[in-house]
C-alpha positions, -999 to +999 in steps of 0.1 A: +067+579+071+070+613+055+085+641+075+072+677+072+103+687+052+097+659+027+061+668+024+069+705+017+096+695-008+070+672-026+045+701-027+071+724-041+081+698-068+044+693-078+039+730-081+071+734-102+060+706-125+025+720-128+038+755-136+063+741-162+035+721-178+012+752-178+040+773-194+050+747-220+014+740-230+008+777-236-020+779-210-032+814-207-056+810-178-029+808-151+008+806-151+022+797-117+054+814-106+063+799-073+092+801-049+100+771-026+098+794+004+061+802-002+052+766+003+075+757+032+055+746+062+059+768+092+054+755+126+028+769+149+040+794+175+032+770+203+052+742+186+083+763+185+082+767+223+075+731+230+109+724+244+104+753+269+072+738+280+089+705+287+117+723+306+092+742+326+073+710+335+106+694+345+115+725+366+081+724+383+086+687+391+121+694+405+106+722+426+078+699+439+104+672+447+125+698+467+095+709+486+086+673+495+121+667+507+121+699+528+089+687+545+104+653+551+136+669+566+116+691+589+094+662+599+123+638+606+141+665+626+110+671+647+105+634+653+141+630+663+137+658+689+104+643+702+120+608+705+149+623+725+123+640+747+105+606+752+138+590+763+144+618+787+109+614+801+115+577+808+149+586+824+132+613+846+104+589+856+128+562+866+150+587+885+120+601+906+113+584+939+079+597+947+045+601+930+047+639+931+080+638+913+064+616+885+034+640+883+057+670+879+078+651+853+047+642+832+032+676+834+065+692+823+067+667+795+032+674+782+037+711+785+069+710+765+054+685+740+024+708+734+047+738+729+069+718+705+039+707+684+026+743+682+060+755+671+064+727+646+030+735+631+041+771+627+073+759+609+054+736+586+029+764+577+058+788+571+075+763+548+042+757+530+035+793+524+071+800+512+069+771+488+035+783+475+049+818+468+080+804+451+058+782+429+035+811+420+065+832+412+081+805+391+048+798+372+043+835+366+078+839+352+074+809+329+041+822+316+055+857+309+085+842+291+062+819+270+039+848+261+069+870+251+083+841+230+050+835+213+046+872+205+081+874+191+076+843+169+042+855+157+056+889+148+086+874+130 
């Protein structure tokens, strides 16, 4: 397998040999004066920033992983609280002696559960919007950096 550097060295060698042959044979139609730097293969501007693209993709995956873990932490925390409330409901039902007490316990439980679920939905929506804005900010910053790097490498 020939690397890019080997290929460019081969091209330069062929051009040198051709120019020497043209000079030695007395050819007047064209005498090639070449420098090796003229034939060096230059990478495309996108190829020079390939490592940054890979790092940006890895950063995005890490950000997505952190978001997923945040959602799991919040969900498990909520489930822990709700399970504790379920145990408390059973304790309160067993402790009550009359039907009216059980009805009050159940209505209190459902009222608190409804409130807890509404609060939790608000928290999840807040986490989701915060993560979406962080992701958009991160992608915008990476795009600006990539564009600046491409402009600098193109100008150079």
